[in-house]
NUKE-292604 format. One line per field, with one value per residue (C-alpha): y, x, z; residue number from 1; residue in one letter. Coordinates in Angstrom, 1 decimal. Layout:
# residues N
c2	[Y/...]
c1	[X/...]
c3	[Z/...]
num	[NUM/...]
residuo	[A/...]
END
This chain:
# residues 336
c2	[15.9/14.7/11.5/13.0/13.4/14.9/17.5/19.5/23.0/22.3/21.2/23.9/26.6/25.6/27.3/30.5/29.5/29.9/32.9/31.6/31.5/31.1/27.7/25.8/22.2/20.2/16.4/14.1/10.5/9.4/9.8/13.2/15.6/19.2/20.6/24.1/25.5/28.7/29.4/31.4/32.1/29.3/26.6/25.0/25.2/23.1/24.1/22.4/24.4/21.6/17.9/15.7/13.1/11.6/8.5/7.8/7.9/5.8/3.2/2.8/2.4/0.0/-2.1/-2.2/-3.5/-6.4/-7.5/-6.8/-5.3/-1.5/0.4/4.2/5.6/7.6/10.5/11.0/12.6/15.6/15.6/15.5/18.8/22.5/25.6/27.5/31.2/32.2/31.0/28.8/26.2/23.0/20.4/16.9/14.3/10.6/8.0/4.3/1.3/-2.5/-5.5/-4.9/-1.2/1.2/4.2/4.6/8.3/10.8/14.6/16.2/20.0/21.3/24.9/27.0/27.4/23.9/20.3/18.1/14.6/13.3/9.6/7.1/3.7/3.0/-0.7/-1.8/-2.5/-6.2/-5.9/-4.5/-3.5/-0.4/2.7/3.4/7.0/9.1/12.8/14.6/18.4/20.1/23.9/25.7/23.9/22.2/18.7/17.4/13.7/11.3/7.7/5.1/2.2/4.0/1.5/1.1/0.0/1.1/-0.6/0.2/-1.4/-3.9/-6.0/-8.6/-6.0/-4.8/-8.4/-9.2/-6.3/-4.7/-7.1/-8.6/-5.1/-3.8/-4.6/-2.5/0.3/0.3/0.4/3.6/5.3/5.3/6.7/9.2/10.1/11.5/14.9/16.5/17.1/15.2/15.8/13.0/13.3/12.7/9.9/7.7/7.6/6.4/2.9/1.8/1.9/5.5/7.6/11.2/13.3/16.6/17.1/19.5/18.6/16.4/13.9/11.2/11.9/11.9/8.6/7.2/8.6/7.0/3.7/3.8/4.6/1.6/-0.8/0.4/0.3/-3.2/-4.3/-2.9/-4.7/-7.9/-7.4/-6.7/-9.9/-12.0/-10.4/-12.6/-11.1/-10.6/-12.0/-11.1/-8.1/-6.7/-6.7/-5.1/-2.4/-2.0/-1.5/1.0/3.1/3.0/4.2/6.9/8.1/8.4/10.2/12.6/13.5/14.0/16.1/18.4/18.6/17.9/20.3/20.7/22.6/25.9/25.2/24.3/27.3/29.6/27.9/27.5/29.3/28.1/26.7/24.6/23.5/22.2/20.4/18.8/17.6/16.3/14.9/13.7/13.4/11.9/10.8/8.6/10.8/11.0/7.4/5.3/6.7/9.3/10.5/14.0/15.1/16.1/12.7/11.1/13.9/15.7/17.2/19.7/21.1/24.9/26.9/28.3/24.7/24.8/22.7/24.2/25.2/24.0/21.3/19.7/19.7/17.5/19.6/16.7/16.2/13.6/15.1/11.6/8.4/6.9/3.3/1.0/-1.3/-4.0/-1.6/-1.3/2.1/3.7/7.0/7.7/6.0/7.2/7.0/7.5]
c1	[1.2/4.2/3.1/3.3/4.4/7.8/10.2/7.1/8.5/10.9/8.3/5.8/8.5/8.6/5.3/7.2/9.6/7.2/8.9/10.2/14.0/16.0/15.7/19.0/18.0/15.1/14.9/12.5/12.5/12.0/15.7/15.7/17.5/18.6/21.2/22.5/25.0/25.8/29.0/29.0/32.2/33.9/31.3/29.0/25.4/22.4/18.8/15.6/13.0/10.8/10.8/8.0/6.9/4.5/6.7/6.2/2.5/2.6/4.7/2.5/-0.7/0.9/2.5/-0.7/-2.5/0.0/-1.1/-4.8/-7.9/-7.7/-10.9/-11.6/-12.6/-15.8/-13.6/-12.5/-15.9/-15.1/-11.3/-9.4/-7.6/-7.5/-5.5/-4.0/-4.7/-1.6/-3.3/-0.3/0.4/-1.7/-2.9/-3.7/-5.5/-6.2/-7.9/-8.5/-9.5/-8.9/-10.3/-7.7/-7.0/-9.6/-8.0/-4.9/-4.6/-2.1/-1.9/0.8/1.5/3.4/4.5/7.5/8.6/8.0/7.0/5.1/3.9/1.8/0.8/-0.7/-2.4/-4.8/-5.7/-9.2/-9.9/-9.9/-6.1/-3.7/-1.3/0.9/-0.1/2.1/3.2/5.3/5.7/8.1/8.6/11.0/11.4/14.3/17.4/15.8/14.2/12.3/11.3/9.3/8.9/7.6/5.3/3.6/2.7/-1.0/-0.2/2.6/5.9/7.4/4.7/3.5/6.6/4.5/3.4/7.0/8.2/5.3/5.9/9.3/12.0/12.2/12.4/15.3/17.9/15.9/15.6/19.3/20.2/18.3/18.8/22.5/22.0/19.4/20.5/18.3/17.0/17.2/14.9/11.6/9.1/8.2/4.6/5.4/7.8/5.0/3.6/6.8/8.4/12.0/12.5/11.3/13.3/13.2/15.7/16.6/19.0/20.2/18.9/21.0/20.4/21.9/19.8/16.6/17.5/18.2/14.8/12.9/14.7/13.7/10.1/10.0/11.4/9.3/6.1/6.9/7.6/4.3/2.4/4.0/2.8/-0.6/-0.7/0.4/-1.9/-4.5/-8.0/-9.1/-12.5/-12.4/-14.7/-12.7/-9.5/-11.2/-12.5/-8.9/-7.7/-10.4/-9.6/-5.9/-6.4/-8.9/-6.4/-3.8/-6.2/-7.2/-3.7/-2.6/-5.6/-5.1/-1.3/-0.1/2.7/1.5/-1.5/0.4/1.4/-2.1/-3.5/-1.1/-2.0/-5.8/-7.0/-8.0/-11.4/-10.3/-7.1/-9.1/-11.6/-8.7/-7.0/-10.1/-12.1/-9.4/-5.9/-7.1/-10.6/-12.3/-12.3/-16.1/-16.7/-14.0/-14.6/-16.3/-13.7/-12.3/-8.7/-8.9/-10.3/-7.1/-4.7/-6.1/-2.7/-3.4/-6.4/-6.2/-7.7/-10.4/-11.4/-9.7/-6.9/-3.4/-1.6/1.7/3.5/4.8/3.5/6.1/8.9/11.2/12.8/15.1/18.1/19.3/17.6/16.0/16.2/19.2/20.2/17.8/14.9/14.9/13.8/16.7/15.0/13.1/9.8/6.9/3.5/0.1]
c3	[2.7/4.5/7.0/7.3/10.3/9.5/10.8/10.8/11.2/8.3/5.8/6.9/6.4/2.7/2.3/2.4/-0.4/-3.3/-5.0/-8.3/-8.9/-12.1/-13.6/-13.4/-13.9/-15.3/-14.8/-16.6/-15.5/-19.0/-19.4/-21.2/-18.9/-19.5/-17.2/-16.9/-14.4/-12.8/-10.9/-7.6/-5.7/-7.5/-6.8/-9.3/-8.1/-9.3/-8.7/-9.6/-11.3/-12.5/-11.5/-12.6/-10.1/-12.6/-13.0/-9.3/-9.7/-12.9/-11.3/-8.3/-10.4/-12.9/-10.1/-8.2/-11.3/-11.5/-8.0/-7.8/-9.4/-9.3/-9.5/-9.5/-6.2/-5.9/-4.8/-8.4/-9.2/-7.0/-6.8/-10.1/-10.7/-9.9/-10.6/-7.7/-6.9/-8.9/-12.1/-13.0/-10.4/-11.0/-8.5/-9.9/-7.8/-8.5/-6.3/-6.5/-4.4/-4.5/-2.6/0.2/-0.2/1.1/-0.7/-2.9/-3.7/-4.9/-5.2/-7.2/-7.4/-10.4/-10.5/-11.5/-7.9/-6.5/-7.2/-4.7/-4.5/-1.7/-2.1/0.3/0.5/3.3/3.9/4.6/8.3/7.9/7.4/9.9/7.2/7.5/5.7/2.7/2.8/0.4/0.7/-1.6/-1.7/-4.1/-4.0/-5.7/-4.4/-1.5/-1.2/1.8/1.8/3.9/2.7/5.0/5.7/8.6/11.3/12.0/15.5/17.8/17.0/20.5/22.7/20.1/19.4/17.6/15.1/14.6/14.1/11.7/9.3/9.8/10.9/7.4/5.9/8.0/5.3/2.8/5.3/6.2/2.5/1.8/5.2/4.4/0.9/2.2/5.7/8.6/7.8/11.3/14.2/14.5/17.3/19.7/18.7/15.0/15.6/16.9/13.4/11.8/11.4/12.0/8.2/7.6/5.2/6.5/4.6/3.1/0.2/-2.5/-5.9/-8.1/-10.7/-8.6/-5.5/-7.5/-9.0/-5.6/-4.4/-7.2/-6.6/-2.9/-3.8/-6.2/-3.6/-0.7/-2.7/-4.0/-0.4/0.7/-2.1/-1.1/2.4/1.1/-0.9/2.0/4.6/6.1/6.4/10.0/11.0/14.7/15.2/18.1/16.0/13.1/15.4/16.7/13.1/12.4/15.5/14.8/11.2/12.3/14.9/12.2/9.8/12.6/13.4/9.8/8.8/11.8/12.0/8.5/7.8/4.2/5.3/5.0/1.4/0.4/2.2/0.3/-3.0/-2.9/0.2/3.7/2.9/0.0/1.8/4.7/2.4/0.5/3.7/5.4/2.5/0.0/1.4/4.7/3.6/6.1/9.1/9.1/8.0/9.8/13.3/15.4/17.9/17.7/17.6/21.3/22.2/20.8/21.8/24.9/25.6/22.7/24.6/24.9/27.7/25.4/24.4/20.9/19.6/20.3/17.2/18.6/16.6/19.8/23.3/24.8/23.3/22.7/19.3/17.7/15.9/14.9/13.9/17.1/15.9/15.8/12.9/14.3/14.3/18.1/19.4/21.3/22.2/25.3/26.0/23.8/25.4/23.8]
num	[1/2/3/4/5/6/7/8/9/10/11/12/13/14/15/16/17/18/19/20/21/22/23/24/25/26/27/28/29/30/31/32/33/34/35/36/37/38/39/40/41/42/43/44/45/46/47/48/49/50/51/52/53/54/55/56/57/58/59/60/61/62/63/64/65/66/67/68/69/70/71/72/73/74/75/76/77/78/79/80/81/82/83/84/85/86/87/88/89/90/91/92/93/94/95/96/97/98/99/100/101/102/103/104/105/106/107/108/109/110/111/112/113/114/115/116/117/118/119/120/121/122/123/124/125/126/127/128/129/130/131/132/133/134/135/136/137/138/139/140/141/142/143/144/145/146/147/148/149/150/151/152/153/154/155/156/157/158/159/160/161/162/163/164/165/166/167/168/169/170/171/172/173/174/175/176/177/178/179/180/181/182/183/184/185/186/187/188/189/190/191/192/193/194/195/196/197/198/199/200/201/202/203/204/205/206/207/208/209/210/211/212/213/214/215/216/217/218/219/220/221/222/223/224/225/226/227/228/229/230/231/232/233/234/235/236/237/238/239/240/241/242/243/244/245/246/247/248/249/250/251/252/253/254/255/256/257/258/259/260/261/262/263/264/265/266/267/268/269/270/271/272/273/274/275/276/277/278/279/280/281/282/283/284/285/286/287/288/289/290/291/292/293/294/295/296/297/298/299/300/301/302/303/304/305/306/307/308/309/310/311/312/313/314/315/316/317/318/319/320/321/322/323/324/325/326/327/328/329/330/331/332/333/334/335/336]
residuo	[X/X/X/X/X/X/X/X/X/X/X/X/X/X/X/X/X/X/X/X/X/X/X/X/X/X/X/X/X/X/X/X/X/X/X/X/X/X/X/X/X/X/X/X/X/X/X/X/X/X/X/X/X/X/X/X/X/X/X/X/X/X/X/X/X/X/X/X/X/X/X/X/X/X/X/X/X/X/X/X/X/X/X/X/X/X/X/X/X/X/X/X/X/X/X/X/X/X/X/X/X/X/X/X/X/X/X/X/X/X/X/X/X/X/X/X/X/X/X/X/X/X/X/X/X/X/X/X/X/X/X/X/X/X/X/X/X/X/X/X/X/X/X/X/X/X/X/X/X/X/X/X/X/X/X/X/X/X/X/X/X/X/X/X/X/X/X/X/X/X/X/X/X/X/X/X/X/X/X/X/X/X/X/X/X/X/X/X/X/X/X/X/X/X/X/X/X/X/X/X/X/X/X/X/X/X/X/X/X/X/X/X/X/X/X/X/X/X/X/X/X/X/X/X/X/X/X/X/X/X/X/X/X/X/X/X/X/X/X/X/X/X/X/X/X/X/X/X/X/X/X/X/X/X/X/X/X/X/X/X/X/X/X/X/X/X/X/X/X/X/X/X/X/X/X/X/X/X/X/X/X/X/X/X/X/X/X/X/X/X/X/X/X/X/X/X/X/X/X/X/X/X/X/X/X/X/X/X/X/X/X/X/X/X/X/X/X/X/X/X/X/X/X/X/X/X/X/X/X/X/X/X/X/X/X/X]
END
C-alpha cells in the first residue's frame, strides 16, 4: 500500500482514523452521485463515506487487454477476498500476468470508514520498465494519494535511465502535479523509490478532485502501457540480473516499511497482514532474490540485530517537490 513509499508517517496515521463518521457524500464513477451537505460555523463541509475505486481497477484490466494477453495469476487461488475483523469491511484482491508483466495486482478495501486501492504492475526481469504504482486512501474527509511510475533504477545516478523513461513524460507529470500539489514531507529514504513525475498529494474530498485523480490514473497507466509495448527485451544475463536485484530491493523495502501495514494489521491482524504484504502485495521476495532487508539497508540494523522500526534513519525530509520542471533532482545527494 502506498509505494509506496510515501509521507510514511501521514499514511500510517490513517490507521487510527477508522471510527465511522456521518456520511455526507457518496461518489460513484458511473455518473450517479449523491451529495448531502452540513453547515458548520458558516462553512459547507463535504465528507466522503463511500467512494468506489472499482472503476480504476476495471480500467486498468480493460486497457491492459487492449495491449496484450492478460492471464490470471496463480496467486488468485489463495488471494481473492476476505472480511475484516469488524465483520463489515471487505478486502478484494485480483492478480494477473502477461508476457511482459510478472504481476499486475490490486487490493481494494471497502468499508464504512474508509476506501483504499493499492494497485501495482511489476515487469518481468527481461525488461527494465518502471513499476506502476497507485496507492489511494480515503477516510472521512481526508485523501492521501501516491501515483507514480516507480523507477527500477536510480534516476539521480542513472541519467540514461531517467532520459529513457521520464524525460518524455515530464509534461504529463507537470500537468497533474499542478492540479494535485505536493502533499508534504517525504523522507529521503522513500524519495529514492519515486520518479520525477510522482504525484504525492493530500486533499479534502470533492467531486472535482476525484475526477482529476481518476483522469491522472488513466493517463499514467496508459503512459506505462505504452512504455511496456515499446520496451526491448533484454538478453544480456548481467543486465537481467541487475533488473532482478533492483526489483527485489524494491519489494524488500515495501514489504518491510510500507505505511499501509498499520491499516492492514488493524483490519485483519498481524499474521494475515504480514502474509498479505509479503506474499501478495509484494509477491516475489522469496523468488526474485535472496538478500534480506538488512543486506540492502544496513543502516536500519538495531543493536539487538533486528530491523529498526524507524521510518527514517537519515532524518531528512522534503517538504516541497525535490525535482524541477525538467525532472532534475534539486535536493541533496541521495546515496544507496
